[in-house]
N, C-alpha and C positions, 0 to 999 in steps of 0.2 A: 360272730362265732356261733356255731350251732352243733348240738350233739348229732343231729340227723345228718349233718355233712361231715362229721368226724374231724372237725378242725378246732376243737376245743384245746386250749393250752392250760396245762395244770400249773397253777401259780406256785405250788409246792416244789416243783422241779426247778423253776426259775430262782426261787428263793434259795434253794440248796446250792445252786451254782453261783449266783451273783449276790445273794443277800437281800433281805427285805427292803433295805433303804434304796437299793438300786431299782428294784421293781417299782417301788412307790414313786420315786422321782421320775422314772421312765414313763409311768402312766400319766403323770402330770405334764410331762414334756411332749406328749403326743399332739396336744392341741387344746383349744378351749373346751371346757367341761360340757358345754351345752351342744357341741357338735359331734357327729359321728366321725370316726377316723380309722384308717386301716391299721391293723395290727401287724407289725413286722418286728420280730425279735432281733433282727440284725442290728437295729439301732440301739439295743440295750447295752452293747459293748461301749458306746460312747459315754453313757452315764456311769457305767462301772469304772472306766478309766478316770472320769472326773473325780469320783469319790476317792479313788486311790491317789490321785494327785493332791486333793485336799488333805488327806491323811498324811501325805508325804511332807507337807509344809510344817508339820509339828515334830518332824523327826530328822536326825542327821543321816549321813551316808550309811551308817551301820544300823539304821532303823531304830535307834535309841531315841526315846522322847527327849526333845530339847527345844526350849523356847527362850527367847531373850527378854530381858527386862529393860532394854534400851528404849529411848524415846522414838516414836515412829516419825518417819519423814513426811513432808508434805504430800508427796506422790502416794505414799501408803495410806495416809488419811483420806486423800481424795478418792482412792479406789474403794475404801471401806464405806465412806459416806454416800457414794453413788449407789452401792448395793443396798444400803440401809433405806434410802429414799425409794429406790425402785421397788423393793419388796413390799414396803409399806403401801405404796400406791397399787401395786398389782393385787395384793391380797384383798383390798377393798373392791376390786373389779373381778375377783376370782380368776385373774389371768395368771394362773400358776406356771403355764408353759413359758411365758416370757421371763418370769423370775428365774427359772431353771437356766435359761440361756444367759441371763445376766450373772448368775452365780459362776458359770464357766468362764465368762469374760473376766470377772473379778479375780478368780483364782489364777488365771493365766497371768493377769497383770501383776498380782502379788508375787507369783512364782518368779517372773522375770525380774522383779525388784529384790529377789532373794529375801523376802520378808518372813521373819520368824518371830516377830515382836508380840509379846503377850497382850499388849494393849490393842493390837489389831485383831489377833487370832481369837481372843476370847469373845469379843463382840460378834465376830464372824460366826462363831459356833452358835451363839444365841439366834442370830438371824436365819441360819440354815436349819436349825433344830426342828421346825415344824415340817420340813421337807425330808430330812434324813435324821429322824430322832435317835436311832440306835448308835450310829457312829458319833453323833454329837454328844450324846450322854456319856459315852466312854471318854471322849476328848475332854469333856467338862470335868470329869473326875481326875483325869491326868493333869489338868491345869491346877489341881489342888482344891477344887470345890467339893462340897459334900454331895455324895451320890443321891440322886433323886430330887435335887433342888433346881435343875435346869429349867423345868417348866414354870417355875416361880420367878425366874430371873427377869427383871424388867427389860423390855425392848430398847435397844440403844436409840438415843435421840439424834436425829439428823441435825447437822450443823452446817448451814449454807455457807459459812465462812470458808470451809475447806474446799468449796467448789469454785471460789473466786480465782481466776487466772491472774497471778501477779508475776509470772515468768513466761517466757516464750523460748522455744528451742530454735534458735536462729541457725538456718543452714549457712555455713561459712564456706564461701567459694574462693578459690585462688585461680585467677585467669579464667573465670567462667566455669570451673569444674568444682563441684561440691566435694569437700574433703571431710567435713564433720558437722555435727550440730552442737551448739553451746547454749545452755540455759542461762538466759540473761534477763534481769529484771525489766519489766515493761515500763518502769518509772524513769529509766535512764534516757537522756537525750542522745542524739546521734553521736555527738563528740565523746560522751562517756562510754557509749557502746563501742566505738572504735578503739578507745584506750583499753577497754576491758578485753576485747578480742586480741589486740596486738600483744597484750601482756601475757596471754596464755601460752604455756610452754609447747603444747602440741601444735598450735597454729605456727609458732616460731619454727618448729621442726619442719612442718610442711613448706614454709617459706624459705627454708635452708638458711635462716637467720639474715635474709636480705632485707634491705629497706624497701617498703612498698612505694610505687610511683603514685598510686591512688587508692583510696579506700572508699567504696560506695556503700553507704548505710541506708537501707530502706526500713524505717522503724516498723517493727512488727512483722517484717517480711524476710529480709535476707541481708547478709553482709558479704560483699564481693571485694576481694583484695586484688589489685593489679600490680604485678611485679614488672 
């Protein structure tokens, strides 16, 4: 950008339209700090939508603040601890752009899981706070914490146990056509996998409650039912 070429973008205009957090994250998202990169304000919309989606996780359909005290699921904990580790590693390398990408993936995963668990969201606020401090400070107080204490909150500790795959989403095929996926423990042997699949009500519905002629189980790959 150059004043002589009259292509300077006033940050105040962008902040007024999108907010300071959006501009801050977008600048990080453009690429590695040490490299030059083209400025294109069209891409700022994507970061703006991400922050709006993040805010949405803490609210119900009427936009009232609402979080749950339920225990998080394995899938939710896995998404959280993936982003905890990723950001911790990226900050050491000053790779802020890849962290922003990972935040978007994590929020998409947790949104698909319909996660509004305090145990997940509060740690996510802490991890995102260096990137979007204003929205995170507001959410921190809405979560019941004292205003101004977010910057003193300890960074969540990564737990590798949550990254261990102990289940696999087996594609269940009937006569060679995939009908559904079933999460089944990887510790089960083929006979136990077959029994688990055949006991599933949805599988029985697809089978029209007929007895199978053959069940082919490839451990860690697929289950095929032949009628």
